[in-house]
LONUMAR-993152 format. One record per residue: x, y, z of N, C-alpha, C, O in turn; residue in three letters; residue number from 1. Coordinates in nm, 3 decimals. Layout:
<<X; Y; Z>; <X; Y; Z>; <X; Y; Z>; <X; Y; Z>; 'ALA'; NUM>,
...
This chain:
<<-1.736; 0.148; -3.396>; <-1.857; 0.204; -3.339>; <-1.814; 0.318; -3.246>; <-1.725; 0.301; -3.162>; 'MET'; 1>,
<<-1.878; 0.432; -3.261>; <-1.839; 0.545; -3.175>; <-1.908; 0.535; -3.039>; <-1.999; 0.454; -3.019>; 'ASN'; 2>,
<<-1.864; 0.617; -2.946>; <-1.910; 0.607; -2.807>; <-2.060; 0.632; -2.795>; <-2.126; 0.569; -2.712>; 'ILE'; 3>,
<<-2.116; 0.721; -2.877>; <-2.260; 0.747; -2.872>; <-2.340; 0.625; -2.918>; <-2.445; 0.595; -2.862>; 'ASN'; 4>,
<<-2.290; 0.556; -3.019>; <-2.357; 0.434; -3.066>; <-2.349; 0.324; -2.960>; <-2.444; 0.248; -2.942>; 'GLU'; 5>,
<<-2.237; 0.316; -2.892>; <-2.221; 0.216; -2.785>; <-2.317; 0.248; -2.671>; <-2.384; 0.158; -2.620>; 'ILE'; 6>,
<<-2.324; 0.375; -2.631>; <-2.417; 0.416; -2.525>; <-2.561; 0.384; -2.562>; <-2.637; 0.331; -2.481>; 'LEU'; 7>,
<<-2.599; 0.416; -2.685>; <-2.736; 0.390; -2.730>; <-2.767; 0.241; -2.728>; <-2.875; 0.200; -2.684>; 'GLU'; 8>,
<<-2.674; 0.161; -2.774>; <-2.695; 0.016; -2.775>; <-2.710; -0.038; -2.633>; <-2.797; -0.121; -2.606>; 'ARG'; 9>,
<<-2.627; 0.010; -2.543>; <-2.635; -0.033; -2.403>; <-2.764; 0.011; -2.336>; <-2.824; -0.064; -2.260>; 'GLY'; 10>,
<<-2.805; 0.134; -2.364>; <-2.931; 0.183; -2.306>; <-3.049; 0.104; -2.357>; <-3.143; 0.078; -2.282>; 'GLN'; 11>,
<<-3.046; 0.065; -2.483>; <-3.153; -0.017; -2.541>; <-3.164; -0.150; -2.467>; <-3.273; -0.206; -2.452>; 'THR'; 12>,
<<-3.049; -0.201; -2.421>; <-3.047; -0.328; -2.349>; <-3.077; -0.311; -2.200>; <-3.085; -0.410; -2.126>; 'LEU'; 13>,
<<-3.094; -0.186; -2.155>; <-3.128; -0.160; -2.015>; <-3.010; -0.166; -1.920>; <-3.029; -0.191; -1.801>; 'GLY'; 14>,
<<-2.890; -0.144; -1.969>; <-2.771; -0.147; -1.885>; <-2.760; -0.014; -1.813>; <-2.761; 0.092; -1.875>; 'ILE'; 15>,
<<-2.749; -0.020; -1.681>; <-2.743; 0.101; -1.599>; <-2.601; 0.154; -1.586>; <-2.504; 0.079; -1.600>; 'ALA'; 16>,
<<-2.590; 0.282; -1.559>; <-2.464; 0.350; -1.528>; <-2.359; 0.341; -1.639>; <-2.239; 0.338; -1.611>; 'ALA'; 17>,
<<-2.403; 0.337; -1.763>; <-2.308; 0.329; -1.875>; <-2.212; 0.447; -1.879>; <-2.094; 0.429; -1.910>; 'LEU'; 18>,
<<-2.261; 0.566; -1.849>; <-2.178; 0.685; -1.856>; <-2.059; 0.680; -1.761>; <-1.961; 0.750; -1.781>; 'GLU'; 19>,
<<-2.068; 0.598; -1.658>; <-1.961; 0.586; -1.559>; <-1.858; 0.480; -1.596>; <-1.757; 0.465; -1.528>; 'GLU'; 20>,
<<-1.883; 0.406; -1.704>; <-1.795; 0.296; -1.744>; <-1.695; 0.340; -1.849>; <-1.720; 0.436; -1.923>; 'MET'; 21>,
<<-1.583; 0.270; -1.857>; <-1.490; 0.289; -1.967>; <-1.553; 0.228; -2.092>; <-1.649; 0.152; -2.084>; 'SER'; 22>,
<<-1.498; 0.261; -2.208>; <-1.549; 0.206; -2.333>; <-1.544; 0.053; -2.330>; <-1.641; -0.012; -2.368>; 'LYS'; 23>,
<<-1.433; -0.003; -2.285>; <-1.420; -0.149; -2.279>; <-1.521; -0.211; -2.186>; <-1.580; -0.315; -2.219>; 'GLY'; 24>,
<<-1.544; -0.151; -2.070>; <-1.642; -0.203; -1.975>; <-1.784; -0.196; -2.032>; <-1.865; -0.286; -2.011>; 'ASP'; 25>,
<<-1.813; -0.087; -2.105>; <-1.944; -0.075; -2.168>; <-1.965; -0.188; -2.268>; <-2.070; -0.253; -2.269>; 'MET'; 26>,
<<-1.866; -0.212; -2.351>; <-1.878; -0.315; -2.454>; <-1.890; -0.454; -2.391>; <-1.971; -0.535; -2.436>; 'ILE'; 27>,
<<-1.812; -0.482; -2.287>; <-1.822; -0.612; -2.220>; <-1.959; -0.629; -2.155>; <-2.014; -0.740; -2.155>; 'ARG'; 28>,
<<-2.016; -0.522; -2.098>; <-2.150; -0.529; -2.040>; <-2.254; -0.559; -2.149>; <-2.347; -0.637; -2.127>; 'ALA'; 29>,
<<-2.238; -0.496; -2.264>; <-2.328; -0.521; -2.377>; <-2.314; -0.665; -2.424>; <-2.414; -0.732; -2.449>; 'ILE'; 30>,
<<-2.190; -0.715; -2.435>; <-2.169; -0.853; -2.477>; <-2.242; -0.949; -2.383>; <-2.309; -1.041; -2.429>; 'GLN'; 31>,
<<-2.230; -0.928; -2.253>; <-2.298; -1.015; -2.157>; <-2.450; -1.005; -2.170>; <-2.520; -1.106; -2.167>; 'LEU'; 32>,
<<-2.501; -0.883; -2.184>; <-2.645; -0.862; -2.195>; <-2.702; -0.928; -2.321>; <-2.818; -0.968; -2.323>; 'ALA'; 33>,
<<-2.619; -0.939; -2.425>; <-2.663; -1.002; -2.549>; <-2.639; -1.152; -2.550>; <-2.669; -1.220; -2.649>; 'GLU'; 34>,
<<-2.586; -1.205; -2.440>; <-2.565; -1.349; -2.430>; <-2.434; -1.398; -2.488>; <-2.419; -1.518; -2.514>; 'GLY'; 35>,
<<-2.340; -1.309; -2.508>; <-2.209; -1.346; -2.562>; <-2.105; -1.348; -2.451>; <-2.132; -1.309; -2.337>; 'SER'; 36>,
<<-1.986; -1.395; -2.484>; <-1.875; -1.387; -2.391>; <-1.830; -1.242; -2.381>; <-1.833; -1.168; -2.479>; 'ASN'; 37>,
<<-1.790; -1.201; -2.262>; <-1.743; -1.064; -2.243>; <-1.591; -1.060; -2.269>; <-1.511; -1.042; -2.177>; 'ASP'; 38>,
<<-1.557; -1.075; -2.394>; <-1.418; -1.096; -2.435>; <-1.349; -0.973; -2.492>; <-1.231; -0.980; -2.526>; 'CYS'; 39>,
<<-1.419; -0.863; -2.504>; <-1.362; -0.744; -2.568>; <-1.230; -0.704; -2.504>; <-1.222; -0.683; -2.383>; 'PHE'; 40>,
<<-1.126; -0.694; -2.586>; <-0.997; -0.646; -2.540>; <-0.916; -0.743; -2.458>; <-0.815; -0.705; -2.400>; 'GLY'; 41>,
<<-0.958; -0.869; -2.452>; <-0.882; -0.964; -2.369>; <-0.751; -1.003; -2.437>; <-0.727; -0.967; -2.552>; 'ASN'; 42>,
<<-0.669; -1.075; -2.367>; <-0.536; -1.110; -2.416>; <-0.537; -1.199; -2.540>; <-0.438; -1.203; -2.613>; 'LEU'; 43>,
<<-0.646; -1.268; -2.564>; <-0.655; -1.359; -2.680>; <-0.714; -1.291; -2.803>; <-0.745; -1.359; -2.901>; 'CYS'; 44>,
<<-0.731; -1.161; -2.800>; <-0.803; -1.092; -2.908>; <-0.739; -1.105; -3.045>; <-0.809; -1.098; -3.146>; 'ARG'; 45>,
<<-0.609; -1.124; -3.051>; <-0.544; -1.136; -3.182>; <-0.557; -1.276; -3.241>; <-0.524; -1.298; -3.357>; 'PHE'; 46>,
<<-0.604; -1.371; -3.159>; <-0.629; -1.508; -3.206>; <-0.778; -1.535; -3.225>; <-0.816; -1.649; -3.252>; 'ASP'; 47>,
<<-0.860; -1.434; -3.212>; <-1.006; -1.448; -3.217>; <-1.053; -1.497; -3.354>; <-1.006; -1.451; -3.458>; 'CYS'; 48>,
<<-1.146; -1.590; -3.351>; <-1.203; -1.644; -3.473>; <-1.345; -1.595; -3.499>; <-1.413; -1.644; -3.590>; 'LEU'; 49>,
<<-1.390; -1.498; -3.421>; <-1.524; -1.439; -3.440>; <-1.515; -1.329; -3.545>; <-1.513; -1.210; -3.511>; 'GLU'; 50>,
<<-1.510; -1.368; -3.671>; <-1.488; -1.273; -3.780>; <-1.606; -1.180; -3.804>; <-1.587; -1.072; -3.861>; 'PHE'; 51>,
<<-1.726; -1.219; -3.763>; <-1.842; -1.134; -3.787>; <-1.882; -1.050; -3.665>; <-1.990; -0.992; -3.663>; 'ASP'; 52>,
<<-1.795; -1.043; -3.566>; <-1.823; -0.965; -3.445>; <-1.820; -0.816; -3.477>; <-1.728; -0.768; -3.543>; 'CYS'; 53>,
<<-1.921; -0.743; -3.431>; <-1.927; -0.600; -3.458>; <-1.821; -0.521; -3.383>; <-1.795; -0.405; -3.416>; 'CYS'; 54>,
<<-1.760; -0.581; -3.281>; <-1.657; -0.515; -3.201>; <-1.515; -0.544; -3.251>; <-1.419; -0.486; -3.201>; 'TRP'; 55>,
<<-1.501; -0.633; -3.346>; <-1.371; -0.687; -3.387>; <-1.268; -0.578; -3.420>; <-1.154; -0.585; -3.372>; 'ARG'; 56>,
<<-1.304; -0.481; -3.499>; <-1.208; -0.378; -3.540>; <-1.152; -0.303; -3.419>; <-1.031; -0.285; -3.407>; 'GLU'; 57>,
<<-1.240; -0.259; -3.330>; <-1.196; -0.188; -3.209>; <-1.119; -0.280; -3.115>; <-1.020; -0.239; -3.054>; 'ASP'; 58>,
<<-1.163; -0.401; -3.103>; <-1.105; -0.497; -3.009>; <-0.960; -0.528; -3.042>; <-0.877; -0.543; -2.952>; 'CYS'; 59>,
<<-0.929; -0.537; -3.168>; <-0.796; -0.583; -3.210>; <-0.693; -0.470; -3.219>; <-0.582; -0.492; -3.269>; 'ARG'; 60>,
<<-0.727; -0.351; -3.171>; <-0.629; -0.242; -3.167>; <-0.534; -0.264; -3.049>; <-0.558; -0.349; -2.964>; 'THR'; 61>,
<<-0.427; -0.187; -3.046>; <-0.327; -0.201; -2.940>; <-0.387; -0.169; -2.803>; <-0.362; -0.240; -2.706>; 'VAL'; 62>,
<<-0.467; -0.063; -2.795>; <-0.533; -0.023; -2.670>; <-0.683; -0.015; -2.694>; <-0.735; 0.093; -2.722>; 'LYS'; 63>,
<<-0.754; -0.127; -2.683>; <-0.895; -0.132; -2.719>; <-0.989; -0.057; -2.625>; <-1.103; -0.031; -2.664>; 'PRO'; 64>,
<<-0.948; -0.023; -2.507>; <-1.037; 0.052; -2.418>; <-1.059; -0.020; -2.293>; <-1.131; 0.028; -2.206>; 'GLY'; 65>,
């Protein structure tokens, strides 16, 4: 998901000050707003079993944001 799509999704959820956040912080804020764990980019990301997560591809990179 590109940064504009992330911003749009966050704005739809009413998250304030998205432009001031890093990509990872934006995604974690979105995860919390959607009722999920704010796990994006955490140390356990390579053991994650959430195969249908929309963030999975970005999360599992070496430097997820």
